[in-house]
C-alpha positions as a Markdown table, in Angstrom:
| # | Residue | x | y | z |
|---|---|---|---|---|
| 1 | Unk | 0.0 | 0.0 | 0.0 |
| 2 | Unk | 1.4 | 3.5 | -0.9 |
| 3 | Unk | 1.9 | 6.2 | 1.7 |
| 4 | Unk | -0.9 | 8.2 | 0.1 |
| 5 | Unk | -3.2 | 5.2 | 0.3 |
| 6 | Unk | -2.1 | 4.6 | 3.8 |
| 7 | Unk | -2.8 | 8.2 | 4.8 |
| 8 | Unk | -6.2 | 7.9 | 3.2 |
| 9 | Unk | -7.0 | 4.7 | 5.0 |
| 10 | Unk | -5.8 | 6.2 | 8.3 |
| 11 | Unk | -7.9 | 9.3 | 7.7 |
| 12 | Unk | -11.0 | 7.2 | 6.9 |
| 13 | Unk | -10.4 | 5.1 | 10.0 |
| 14 | Unk | -9.9 | 8.1 | 12.2 |
| 15 | Unk | -13.1 | 9.7 | 10.8 |
| 16 | Unk | -15.0 | 6.5 | 11.4 |
| 17 | Unk | -13.7 | 6.2 | 14.9 |
| 18 | Unk | -14.5 | 9.8 | 15.6 |
| 19 | Unk | -18.1 | 9.5 | 14.3 |
| 20 | Unk | -18.6 | 6.4 | 16.5 |
| 21 | Unk | -17.4 | 8.3 | 19.5 |
| 22 | Unk | -19.8 | 11.1 | 19.0 |
| 23 | Unk | -23.0 | 9.2 | 18.2 |
| 24 | Unk | -24.1 | 9.6 | 21.8 |
| 25 | Unk | -22.6 | 12.8 | 23.2 |
| 26 | Unk | -23.1 | 13.0 | 27.0 |
| 27 | Unk | -25.8 | 15.3 | 28.3 |
| 28 | Unk | -23.2 | 17.3 | 30.3 |
| 29 | Unk | -21.3 | 18.1 | 27.1 |
| 30 | Unk | -24.4 | 19.3 | 25.3 |
| 31 | Unk | -25.4 | 21.5 | 28.2 |
| 32 | Unk | -21.9 | 23.1 | 28.5 |
| 33 | Unk | -21.8 | 23.5 | 24.8 |
| 34 | Unk | -25.2 | 25.4 | 24.8 |
| 35 | Unk | -24.1 | 27.4 | 27.8 |
| 36 | Unk | -20.8 | 28.4 | 26.2 |
| 37 | Unk | -22.6 | 29.4 | 23.0 |
| 38 | Unk | -25.1 | 31.5 | 24.9 |
| 39 | Unk | -22.4 | 32.9 | 27.2 |
| 40 | Unk | -20.4 | 34.1 | 24.2 |
| 41 | Unk | -23.4 | 35.9 | 22.8 |
| 42 | Unk | -24.0 | 37.6 | 26.2 |
| 43 | Unk | -20.5 | 38.9 | 25.9 |
| 44 | Unk | -21.1 | 40.5 | 22.5 |
| 45 | Unk | -24.8 | 41.4 | 22.8 |
| 46 | Unk | -24.3 | 43.4 | 26.0 |
| 47 | Unk | -22.2 | 46.0 | 24.1 |
| 48 | Unk | -23.9 | 45.6 | 20.7 |
| 49 | Unk | -27.5 | 46.2 | 22.0 |
| 50 | Unk | -26.9 | 48.9 | 24.6 |
| 51 | Unk | -23.5 | 49.5 | 26.1 |
| 52 | Unk | -21.7 | 50.5 | 23.0 |
| 53 | Unk | -24.4 | 53.1 | 22.1 |
| 54 | Unk | -24.4 | 54.6 | 25.6 |
| 55 | Unk | -20.6 | 54.7 | 25.5 |
| 56 | Unk | -20.9 | 56.7 | 22.2 |
| 57 | Unk | -23.5 | 59.0 | 23.7 |
| 58 | Unk | -20.9 | 59.9 | 26.4 |
| 59 | Unk | -18.2 | 60.6 | 23.8 |
| 60 | Unk | -20.5 | 62.2 | 21.2 |
| 61 | Unk | -23.4 | 63.7 | 23.2 |
| 62 | Unk | -24.7 | 65.7 | 20.2 |
| 63 | Unk | -23.8 | 66.7 | 16.7 |
| 64 | Unk | -22.2 | 70.1 | 17.6 |
| 65 | Unk | -18.9 | 71.7 | 16.8 |
| 66 | Unk | -18.2 | 69.2 | 14.1 |
| 67 | Unk | -18.6 | 66.2 | 16.4 |
| 68 | Unk | -20.3 | 63.0 | 15.2 |
| 69 | Unk | -23.8 | 62.3 | 16.5 |
| 70 | Unk | -24.1 | 59.1 | 18.5 |
| 71 | Unk | -26.1 | 57.4 | 15.7 |
| 72 | Unk | -23.5 | 58.4 | 13.1 |
| 73 | Unk | -20.7 | 57.1 | 15.4 |
| 74 | Unk | -22.6 | 53.9 | 15.9 |
| 75 | Unk | -22.8 | 53.4 | 12.2 |
| 76 | Unk | -19.1 | 53.8 | 11.8 |
| 77 | Unk | -18.0 | 51.6 | 14.7 |
| 78 | Unk | -20.6 | 48.9 | 14.0 |
| 79 | Unk | -19.9 | 48.8 | 10.3 |
| 80 | Unk | -16.2 | 48.5 | 10.5 |
| 81 | Unk | -16.5 | 46.0 | 13.4 |
| 82 | Unk | -18.7 | 43.9 | 11.2 |
| 83 | Unk | -16.0 | 43.7 | 8.6 |
| 84 | Unk | -13.7 | 42.2 | 11.2 |
| 85 | Unk | -16.5 | 39.8 | 12.1 |
| 86 | Unk | -17.0 | 38.7 | 8.5 |
| 87 | Unk | -13.3 | 38.0 | 8.0 |
| 88 | Unk | -12.4 | 36.5 | 11.3 |
| 89 | Unk | -15.0 | 33.7 | 11.3 |
| 90 | Unk | -14.0 | 31.8 | 8.1 |
| 91 | Unk | -10.3 | 32.6 | 8.7 |
| 92 | Unk | -10.2 | 31.2 | 12.2 |
| 93 | Unk | -12.4 | 28.3 | 11.0 |
| 94 | Unk | -9.9 | 27.4 | 8.2 |
| 95 | Unk | -7.0 | 27.6 | 10.6 |
| 96 | Unk | -8.7 | 25.3 | 13.1 |
| 97 | Unk | -9.5 | 22.8 | 10.3 |
| 98 | Unk | -5.8 | 22.4 | 9.6 |
| 99 | Unk | -4.5 | 22.7 | 13.2 |
| 100 | Unk | -2.3 | 19.7 | 14.3 |
| 101 | Unk | -1.7 | 20.8 | 17.9 |
| 102 | Unk | -1.7 | 18.2 | 20.6 |
| 103 | Unk | -4.4 | 20.3 | 22.2 |
| 104 | Unk | -6.7 | 19.4 | 19.4 |
| 105 | Unk | -8.1 | 21.3 | 16.3 |
| 106 | Unk | -10.6 | 23.6 | 18.0 |
| 107 | Unk | -9.4 | 24.3 | 21.5 |
| 108 | Unk | -6.3 | 26.4 | 20.7 |
| 109 | Unk | -8.3 | 28.8 | 18.6 |
| 110 | Unk | -11.0 | 29.0 | 21.2 |
| 111 | Unk | -8.4 | 30.2 | 23.7 |
| 112 | Unk | -6.7 | 32.6 | 21.2 |
| 113 | Unk | -10.0 | 34.1 | 20.1 |
| 114 | Unk | -11.1 | 34.6 | 23.7 |
| 115 | Unk | -8.0 | 36.6 | 24.4 |
| 116 | Unk | -8.5 | 38.8 | 21.4 |
| 117 | Unk | -12.2 | 39.3 | 22.4 |
| 118 | Unk | -11.1 | 40.3 | 25.9 |
| 119 | Unk | -8.6 | 42.9 | 24.6 |
| 120 | Unk | -11.2 | 44.5 | 22.4 |
| 121 | Unk | -13.8 | 44.8 | 25.1 |
| 122 | Unk | -11.3 | 46.3 | 27.5 |
| 123 | Unk | -10.2 | 48.8 | 24.9 |
| 124 | Unk | -13.8 | 50.0 | 24.3 |
| 125 | Unk | -14.6 | 50.2 | 28.0 |
| 126 | Unk | -11.4 | 51.9 | 29.2 |
| 127 | Unk | -9.7 | 53.3 | 26.1 |
| 128 | Unk | -9.6 | 57.0 | 25.2 |
| 129 | Unk | -12.9 | 58.4 | 24.1 |
| 130 | Unk | -11.9 | 58.8 | 20.4 |
| 131 | Unk | -13.6 | 57.3 | 17.4 |
| 132 | Unk | -10.4 | 55.6 | 16.2 |
| 133 | Unk | -9.8 | 54.0 | 19.6 |
| 134 | Unk | -13.4 | 52.9 | 20.0 |
| 135 | Unk | -13.5 | 51.5 | 16.4 |
| 136 | Unk | -10.2 | 49.6 | 17.0 |
| 137 | Unk | -11.5 | 48.1 | 20.2 |
| 138 | Unk | -14.7 | 47.0 | 18.5 |
| 139 | Unk | -12.8 | 45.5 | 15.6 |
| 140 | Unk | -10.8 | 43.4 | 18.1 |
| 141 | Unk | -14.0 | 42.5 | 20.0 |
| 142 | Unk | -15.9 | 41.4 | 16.9 |
| 143 | Unk | -12.9 | 39.6 | 15.5 |
| 144 | Unk | -12.3 | 37.7 | 18.7 |
| 145 | Unk | -15.9 | 36.8 | 19.3 |
| 146 | Unk | -16.4 | 35.6 | 15.7 |
| 147 | Unk | -13.3 | 33.5 | 16.1 |
| 148 | Unk | -15.0 | 31.9 | 19.1 |
| 149 | Unk | -18.2 | 31.5 | 17.1 |
| 150 | Unk | -16.3 | 29.7 | 14.3 |
| 151 | Unk | -15.2 | 27.1 | 16.9 |
| 152 | Unk | -18.7 | 26.9 | 18.5 |
| 153 | Unk | -20.4 | 26.2 | 15.1 |
| 154 | Unk | -17.7 | 23.7 | 14.0 |
| 155 | Unk | -18.5 | 21.7 | 17.1 |
| 156 | Unk | -22.0 | 21.0 | 15.8 |
| 157 | Unk | -20.9 | 18.7 | 12.9 |
| 158 | Unk | -17.8 | 17.6 | 14.9 |
| 159 | Unk | -19.6 | 16.3 | 17.9 |
| 160 | Unk | -23.4 | 16.1 | 17.4 |
| 161 | Unk | -24.9 | 13.3 | 15.3 |
| 162 | Unk | -27.4 | 14.1 | 12.6 |
| 163 | Unk | -30.3 | 12.6 | 14.6 |
| 164 | Unk | -29.8 | 15.1 | 17.4 |
| 165 | Unk | -28.7 | 18.0 | 15.2 |
| 166 | Unk | -32.0 | 19.8 | 14.9 |
| 167 | Unk | -32.7 | 19.8 | 18.6 |
| 168 | Unk | -29.2 | 20.9 | 19.5 |
| 169 | Unk | -29.2 | 23.6 | 16.9 |
| 170 | Unk | -32.6 | 24.8 | 18.2 |
| 171 | Unk | -31.1 | 24.9 | 21.7 |
| 172 | Unk | -28.3 | 27.0 | 20.4 |
| 173 | Unk | -30.8 | 29.3 | 18.8 |
| 174 | Unk | -32.7 | 29.7 | 22.0 |
| 175 | Unk | -29.4 | 30.3 | 23.9 |
| 176 | Unk | -28.5 | 33.0 | 21.5 |
| 177 | Unk | -31.7 | 34.9 | 22.0 |
| 178 | Unk | -31.9 | 34.3 | 25.8 |
| 179 | Unk | -28.4 | 35.8 | 25.8 |
| 180 | Unk | -29.7 | 39.1 | 24.5 |
| 181 | Unk | -32.2 | 39.3 | 27.4 |
| 182 | Unk | -29.6 | 38.2 | 29.9 |
| 183 | Unk | -27.1 | 40.8 | 28.6 |
| 184 | Unk | -29.5 | 43.7 | 28.8 |
| 185 | Unk | -30.6 | 42.7 | 32.3 |
| 186 | Unk | -27.1 | 42.2 | 33.5 |
| 187 | Unk | -26.1 | 45.6 | 32.1 |
| 188 | Unk | -28.7 | 47.3 | 34.2 |
| 189 | Unk | -28.1 | 45.1 | 37.3 |
| 190 | Unk | -24.4 | 45.7 | 37.6 |
| 191 | Unk | -24.3 | 49.3 | 36.3 |
| 192 | Unk | -25.3 | 50.9 | 39.6 |
| 193 | Unk | -23.8 | 50.7 | 43.1 |
| 194 | Unk | -27.2 | 50.4 | 44.6 |
| 195 | Unk | -29.8 | 48.3 | 42.8 |
| 196 | Unk | -33.4 | 49.7 | 42.7 |
| 197 | Unk | -36.5 | 48.3 | 41.2 |
| 198 | Unk | -39.7 | 49.9 | 40.0 |
| 199 | Unk | -43.1 | 48.6 | 41.0 |
| 200 | Unk | -43.0 | 46.3 | 37.9 |
| 201 | Unk | -39.7 | 44.8 | 38.9 |
| 202 | Unk | -37.7 | 46.6 | 36.3 |
| 203 | Unk | -34.3 | 47.9 | 37.3 |
| 204 | Unk | -34.1 | 51.7 | 37.6 |
| 205 | Unk | -31.3 | 54.1 | 37.8 |
| 206 | Unk | -27.8 | 52.9 | 37.1 |
| 207 | Unk | -24.8 | 54.6 | 35.5 |
| 208 | Unk | -24.8 | 54.3 | 31.7 |
| 209 | Unk | -21.0 | 55.0 | 31.8 |
| 210 | Unk | -20.1 | 52.2 | 34.1 |
| 211 | Unk | -17.4 | 49.9 | 32.7 |
| 212 | Unk | -19.3 | 47.0 | 34.4 |
| 213 | Unk | -21.7 | 47.2 | 31.5 |
| 214 | Unk | -18.9 | 45.7 | 29.4 |
| 215 | Unk | -17.0 | 43.7 | 32.1 |
| 216 | Unk | -19.9 | 41.5 | 33.4 |
| 217 | Unk | -21.0 | 40.2 | 30.0 |
| 218 | Unk | -17.3 | 39.6 | 29.2 |
| 219 | Unk | -16.8 | 37.6 | 32.4 |
| 220 | Unk | -19.7 | 35.3 | 31.6 |
| 221 | Unk | -18.4 | 34.7 | 28.0 |
| 222 | Unk | -15.0 | 33.8 | 29.3 |
| 223 | Unk | -16.2 | 31.5 | 32.1 |
| 224 | Unk | -18.5 | 29.5 | 29.9 |
| 225 | Unk | -15.8 | 29.3 | 27.1 |
| 226 | Unk | -13.3 | 27.9 | 29.7 |
| 227 | Unk | -15.8 | 25.3 | 30.8 |
| 228 | Unk | -16.3 | 24.1 | 27.2 |
| 229 | Unk | -12.5 | 24.2 | 26.7 |
| 230 | Unk | -12.1 | 21.8 | 29.6 |
| 231 | Unk | -14.9 | 19.4 | 28.7 |
| 232 | Unk | -13.9 | 19.3 | 25.0 |
| 233 | Unk | -10.3 | 18.1 | 25.8 |
| 234 | Unk | -10.9 | 14.4 | 25.3 |
| 235 | Unk | -13.3 | 14.8 | 22.4 |
| 236 | Unk | -11.6 | 17.4 | 20.2 |
| 237 | Unk | -10.5 | 16.1 | 16.8 |
| 238 | Unk | -6.8 | 15.7 | 16.2 |
| 239 | Unk | -5.0 | 15.8 | 12.9 |
| 240 | Unk | -1.7 | 14.3 | 11.8 |
| 241 | Unk | 0.7 | 16.7 | 10.1 |
| 242 | Unk | 0.8 | 14.5 | 7.0 |
| 243 | Unk | -3.0 | 15.2 | 6.5 |
| 244 | Unk | -2.5 | 18.9 | 6.2 |
| 245 | Unk | -1.3 | 20.6 | 3.0 |
| 246 | Unk | 1.3 | 23.3 | 3.0 |
| 247 | Unk | -0.2 | 26.7 | 3.8 |
| 248 | Unk | -0.2 | 29.1 | 0.8 |
| 249 | Unk | -1.7 | 32.3 | -0.4 |
| 250 | Unk | -4.3 | 30.2 | -2.1 |
| 251 | Unk | -5.2 | 28.5 | 1.1 |
| 252 | Unk | -5.5 | 31.9 | 2.8 |
| 253 | Unk | -7.8 | 33.4 | 0.2 |
| 254 | Unk | -9.7 | 30.1 | 0.0 |
| 255 | Unk | -10.8 | 30.7 | 3.6 |
| 256 | Unk | -13.3 | 33.2 | 2.4 |
| 257 | Unk | -14.8 | 31.5 | -0.7 |
| 258 | Unk | -16.6 | 28.4 | -1.9 |
| 259 | Unk | -17.6 | 27.1 | -5.4 |
| 260 | Unk | -21.2 | 28.0 | -6.0 |
| 261 | Unk | -21.5 | 25.7 | -9.1 |
| 262 | Unk | -20.3 | 22.7 | -7.2 |
| 263 | Unk | -22.3 | 23.5 | -4.1 |
| 264 | Unk | -25.6 | 25.1 | -5.3 |
| 265 | Unk | -27.6 | 24.2 | -2.2 |
| 266 | Unk | -25.0 | 25.8 | 0.1 |
| 267 | Unk | -25.0 | 28.8 | -2.2 |
| 268 | Unk | -28.8 | 29.3 | -1.9 |
| 269 | Unk | -28.6 | 28.8 | 1.9 |
| 270 | Unk | -25.9 | 31.4 | 2.1 |
| 271 | Unk | -27.8 | 34.0 | 0.1 |
| 272 | Unk | -31.0 | 33.3 | 2.0 |
| 273 | Unk | -29.3 | 33.8 | 5.3 |
| 274 | Unk | -27.7 | 37.0 | 4.1 |
| 275 | Unk | -31.0 | 38.7 | 3.2 |
| 276 | Unk | -32.7 | 37.4 | 6.4 |
| 277 | Unk | -29.9 | 38.7 | 8.5 |
| 278 | Unk | -30.0 | 42.1 | 6.7 |
| 279 | Unk | -33.5 | 42.4 | 8.2 |
| 280 | Unk | -32.3 | 41.2 | 11.6 |
| 281 | Unk | -29.3 | 43.6 | 11.6 |
| 282 | Unk | -31.3 | 46.8 | 11.5 |
| 283 | Unk | -33.2 | 45.8 | 14.6 |
| 284 | Unk | -30.0 | 44.6 | 16.4 |
| 285 | Unk | -28.1 | 47.8 | 15.6 |
| 286 | Unk | -30.9 | 50.3 | 15.9 |
| 287 | Unk | -33.1 | 49.0 | 18.7 |
| 288 | Unk | -31.8 | 51.5 | 21.2 |
| 289 | Unk | -31.9 | 54.5 | 18.8 |
| 290 | Unk | -35.4 | 53.5 | 17.7 |
| 291 | Unk | -36.6 | 53.4 | 21.3 |
| 292 | Unk | -35.0 | 56.8 | 22.0 |
| 293 | Unk | -35.7 | 58.8 | 18.9 |
| 294 | Unk | -38.9 | 57.2 | 17.5 |
| 295 | Unk | -40.6 | 56.2 | 20.7 |
| 296 | Unk | -39.2 | 59.1 | 22.8 |
| 297 | Unk | -37.7 | 57.3 | 25.8 |
| 298 | Unk | -34.5 | 58.6 | 27.3 |
| 299 | Unk | -32.3 | 58.0 | 30.4 |
| 300 | Unk | -33.3 | 55.1 | 32.7 |
| 301 | Unk | -36.5 | 54.8 | 30.7 |
| 302 | Unk | -34.5 | 53.8 | 27.7 |
| 303 | Unk | -32.9 | 51.0 | 29.6 |
| 304 | Unk | -36.3 | 49.8 | 30.7 |
| 305 | Unk | -37.8 | 49.9 | 27.2 |
| 306 | Unk | -34.9 | 48.0 | 25.7 |
| 307 | Unk | -35.2 | 45.4 | 28.4 |
| 308 | Unk | -38.9 | 45.0 | 27.9 |
| 309 | Unk | -38.4 | 44.7 | 24.2 |
| 310 | Unk | -35.8 | 42.1 | 24.7 |
| 311 | Unk | -38.1 | 40.2 | 27.1 |
| 312 | Unk | -40.8 | 40.2 | 24.4 |
| 313 | Unk | -38.4 | 38.9 | 21.8 |
| 314 | Unk | -37.0 | 36.2 | 24.0 |
| 315 | Unk | -40.4 | 35.0 | 25.2 |
| 316 | Unk | -41.3 | 34.3 | 21.6 |
| 317 | Unk | -38.0 | 32.5 | 21.0 |
| 318 | Unk | -38.5 | 30.2 | 24.0 |
| 319 | Unk | -42.1 | 29.3 | 22.9 |
| 320 | Unk | -41.1 | 28.2 | 19.4 |
| 321 | Unk | -37.3 | 27.4 | 19.4 |
| 322 | Unk | -36.9 | 23.9 | 20.8 |
| 323 | Unk | -40.3 | 22.7 | 19.6 |
| 324 | Unk | -39.5 | 23.7 | 16.0 |
| 325 | Unk | -36.1 | 21.9 | 16.2 |
| 326 | Unk | -37.7 | 18.7 | 17.5 |
| 327 | Unk | -40.5 | 18.7 | 14.9 |
| 328 | Unk | -37.9 | 19.2 | 12.2 |
| 329 | Unk | -35.9 | 16.2 | 13.4 |
| 330 | Unk | -39.1 | 14.1 | 13.6 |
| 331 | Unk | -40.5 | 14.9 | 10.2 |
| 332 | Unk | -37.1 | 15.4 | 8.5 |
| 333 | Unk | -38.2 | 18.7 | 7.1 |
| 334 | Unk | -36.1 | 22.0 | 7.3 |
| 335 | Unk | -37.1 | 24.3 | 4.4 |
| 336 | Unk | -40.8 | 24.9 | 5.3 |
| 337 | Unk | -39.8 | 26.0 | 8.8 |
| 338 | Unk | -37.1 | 28.4 | 7.5 |
| 339 | Unk | -39.5 | 29.9 | 4.9 |
| 340 | Unk | -42.4 | 30.3 | 7.3 |
| 341 | Unk | -40.2 | 31.9 | 10.0 |
| 342 | Unk | -38.6 | 34.4 | 7.6 |
| 343 | Unk | -42.0 | 35.5 | 6.4 |
| 344 | Unk | -43.3 | 35.8 | 9.9 |
| 345 | Unk | -40.3 | 37.9 | 10.9 |
| 346 | Unk | -41.0 | 40.3 | 8.0 |
| 347 | Unk | -44.5 | 40.7 | 9.3 |
| 348 | Unk | -43.2 | 41.5 | 12.8 |
| 349 | Unk | -41.1 | 44.4 | 11.4 |
| 350 | Unk | -44.2 | 46.0 | 10.0 |
| 351 | Unk | -45.5 | 46.5 | 13.6 |
| 352 | Unk | -42.3 | 48.6 | 14.2 |
| 353 | Unk | -42.9 | 50.4 | 11.0 |
| 354 | Unk | -46.4 | 51.5 | 11.9 |
| 355 | Unk | -45.9 | 52.1 | 15.6 |
| 356 | Unk | -46.9 | 55.7 | 16.5 |
| 357 | Unk | -43.7 | 57.8 | 16.9 |
| 358 | Unk | -44.2 | 58.6 | 20.6 |
| 359 | Unk | -44.7 | 56.8 | 23.9 |
| 360 | Unk | -48.0 | 55.5 | 22.7 |
| 361 | Unk | -46.3 | 53.4 | 20.0 |
| 362 | Unk | -44.6 | 51.1 | 22.6 |
| 363 | Unk | -47.4 | 48.5 | 22.9 |
| 364 | Unk | -47.5 | 47.9 | 19.1 |
| 365 | Unk | -43.7 | 47.8 | 19.0 |
| 366 | Unk | -43.6 | 45.2 | 21.8 |
| 367 | Unk | -46.2 | 43.1 | 19.9 |
| 368 | Unk | -44.0 | 43.2 | 16.9 |
| 369 | Unk | -40.9 | 42.2 | 18.9 |
| 370 | Unk | -42.8 | 39.3 | 20.4 |
| 371 | Unk | -43.9 | 38.0 | 16.9 |
| 372 | Unk | -40.3 | 38.5 | 15.8 |
| 373 | Unk | -39.2 | 36.4 | 18.6 |
| 374 | Unk | -41.5 | 33.6 | 17.6 |
| 375 | Unk | -40.0 | 33.8 | 14.1 |
| 376 | Unk | -36.4 | 33.9 | 15.3 |
| 377 | Unk | -37.0 | 30.9 | 17.5 |
| 378 | Unk | -38.0 | 28.8 | 14.5 |
| 379 | Unk | -35.4 | 30.2 | 12.1 |
| 380 | Unk | -32.3 | 30.0 | 14.2 |
| 381 | Unk | -33.3 | 26.6 | 15.5 |
| 382 | Unk | -33.7 | 25.1 | 12.0 |
| 383 | Unk | -31.4 | 27.1 | 9.7 |
| 384 | Unk | -28.1 | 26.1 | 11.3 |
| 385 | Unk | -29.2 | 22.4 | 11.0 |
| 386 | Unk | -30.2 | 23.0 | 7.4 |
| 387 | Unk | -26.8 | 24.5 | 6.6 |
| 388 | Unk | -24.9 | 21.7 | 8.4 |
| 389 | Unk | -26.8 | 19.3 | 6.2 |
| 390 | Unk | -25.7 | 21.0 | 3.0 |
| 391 | Unk | -22.0 | 21.7 | 3.9 |
| 392 | Unk | -19.7 | 21.1 | 0.9 |
| 393 | Unk | -17.3 | 19.0 | 3.0 |
| 394 | Unk | -18.2 | 18.1 | 6.6 |
| 395 | Unk | -14.9 | 16.2 | 7.3 |
| 396 | Unk | -12.1 | 18.4 | 5.9 |
| 397 | Unk | -13.6 | 22.0 | 5.9 |
| 398 | Unk | -16.5 | 22.1 | 8.3 |
| 399 | Unk | -15.3 | 25.0 | 10.4 |
| 400 | Unk | -14.1 | 26.9 | 7.3 |
| 401 | Unk | -17.4 | 26.4 | 5.4 |
| 402 | Unk | -19.4 | 27.3 | 8.5 |
| 403 | Unk | -17.2 | 30.4 | 8.8 |
| 404 | Unk | -17.9 | 31.3 | 5.2 |
| 405 | Unk | -21.6 | 30.8 | 6.0 |
| 406 | Unk | -21.3 | 33.1 | 9.0 |
| 407 | Unk | -20.2 | 35.9 | 6.6 |
| 408 | Unk | -23.8 | 35.9 | 5.6 |
| 409 | Unk | -24.6 | 36.8 | 9.2 |
| 410 | Unk | -21.7 | 39.3 | 9.8 |
| 411 | Unk | -21.8 | 40.9 | 6.4 |
| 412 | Unk | -25.3 | 42.4 | 6.8 |
| 413 | Unk | -24.1 | 43.9 | 10.1 |
| 414 | Unk | -21.5 | 45.7 | 8.1 |
| 415 | Unk | -23.8 | 46.8 | 5.3 |
| 416 | Unk | -26.8 | 47.8 | 7.4 |
| 417 | Unk | -25.3 | 50.9 | 9.2 |
| 418 | Unk | -24.0 | 52.2 | 5.8 |
| 419 | Unk | -27.3 | 51.6 | 3.9 |
| 420 | Unk | -29.5 | 52.8 | 6.8 |
| 421 | Unk | -29.1 | 56.5 | 6.1 |
| 422 | Unk | -30.8 | 56.0 | 2.7 |
| 423 | Unk | -33.9 | 54.7 | 4.5 |
| 424 | Unk | -33.7 | 57.0 | 7.5 |
| 425 | Unk | -33.7 | 60.0 | 5.2 |
| 426 | Unk | -36.8 | 59.0 | 3.3 |
| 427 | Unk | -40.1 | 60.7 | 3.5 |
| 428 | Unk | -42.0 | 57.4 | 3.3 |
| 429 | Unk | -43.9 | 56.7 | 6.5 |
| 430 | Unk | -42.1 | 59.6 | 8.1 |
| 431 | Unk | -44.2 | 60.2 | 11.2 |
| 432 | Unk | -41.5 | 61.9 | 13.1 |
| 433 | Unk | -41.2 | 64.7 | 10.5 |
| 434 | Unk | -37.4 | 65.1 | 10.8 |
| 435 | Unk | -34.9 | 64.4 | 8.1 |
| 436 | Unk | -32.6 | 61.6 | 9.4 |
| 437 | Unk | -34.6 | 59.5 | 11.8 |
| 438 | Unk | -37.3 | 57.7 | 9.7 |
| 439 | Unk | -37.2 | 54.4 | 11.5 |
| 440 | Unk | -40.5 | 53.4 | 9.9 |
| 441 | Unk | -39.0 | 53.3 | 6.4 |
| 442 | Unk | -35.9 | 51.6 | 7.8 |
| 443 | Unk | -37.9 | 48.7 | 9.2 |
| 444 | Unk | -40.2 | 48.5 | 6.2 |
| 445 | Unk | -37.3 | 47.8 | 4.0 |
| 446 | Unk | -35.9 | 45.4 | 6.5 |
| 447 | Unk | -39.1 | 43.5 | 6.2 |
| 448 | Unk | -38.7 | 43.3 | 2.4 |
| 449 | Unk | -35.2 | 41.9 | 2.9 |
| 450 | Unk | -36.4 | 39.2 | 5.2 |
| 451 | Unk | -39.1 | 38.2 | 2.7 |
| 452 | Unk | -36.5 | 37.8 | 0.0 |
| 453 | Unk | -34.5 | 35.6 | 2.3 |
| 454 | Unk | -37.5 | 33.4 | 2.8 |
| 455 | Unk | -38.1 | 32.9 | -0.9 |
| 456 | Unk | -34.4 | 32.1 | -1.6 |
| 457 | Unk | -34.7 | 28.8 | 0.4 |
| 458 | Unk | -37.0 | 27.3 | -2.2 |
| 459 | Unk | -34.3 | 26.2 | -4.7 |
| 460 | Unk | -32.4 | 24.1 | -2.2 |
| 461 | Unk | -32.8 | 20.4 | -3.3 |
| 462 | Unk | -30.7 | 18.3 | -0.9 |
| 463 | Unk | -32.9 | 19.2 | 2.1 |
| 464 | Unk | -36.7 | 18.8 | 2.2 |
């Protein structure tokens, strides 16, 4: 037998052994996996939803004397940070796919990415109040987090058998959305030296400038990542150096691409996710400005409204998330769930579009956020399982291909802030009457993008 044949035989044997070892992952591993996934999103959602915006309002309180407005600064910082997110995910994924460390393929990059994420968050929280410094910090934070995310998503095909994949993917989707609620709640809880509650049990007061708004979510992300790092030790895949080709410029640039002709199902799934996430991105980036400018809440009221909005969303996610994943596994259907959820999310955005531009619009907005949560629970529970089913190469390039797929999630976060001024400046649905805060038009076009995302799932053939 030739050396090449021997390597192929060894590789096939190792893959077979690896698959047999992961047919029945222990419940403890699945729980820690889901917790780490959710913990990571707590770490990034805390700043993304609220802390980063309030930090920018401190640095740029208003558009005077040539300074940026907080909304303009948010567009710059979020947009450039999203570029780092889009690049880091497939790049770290490709590196982990070819890592031959005795520590395993995934664990070294989980540790490295966690350190980069930490450096970025600390720079945003404690660095000089300058747009360049804040942008650099957010670039590091997004790059580090998306490196962690590349590892988390690679674990799904690595360690979870197909018969459990829908349910575990649904649990990850629920964890991601619960993380947004936990992040907002923790930001309020740890922002003040003395905790006070309103009659409704909502946290009041708090210091919007407190660095604890960054540090507490960060600590949770790191603790849960470390727990997964430990439990993954005996399970992590390991490669022999003979199985890895020499790294080249082609390998580097190959980290960010795939062949659409050879993988049409993966291509349609990618494009569908891109348009759906473009609709999601506007709400993620602009929820706090929408609540402040369109609905008219400021100060501690703004924290409360963002919290209640997050509660409405997460409540919907919890209702539909796991059930959708379980039904998908039972009936062996993915597409119908993804299509329905994307269309439902588009409908939810119309509630935000037509909410009255003052305090009285809050109930309609909350209804829209709840319906959006129902949709996200279905979508994120099923779509990741669908994509895992149509990966071009589950064995050799799982992390890289999932990283390329995650560009479809990070890319819209880059595009959304730069396209948003086109919609914010429209006269369509402009109930507020000012020139650059037309959130009704913004969410109307976000609904259109989500609808397009739903329709683009139809051509996928490999998955029912």
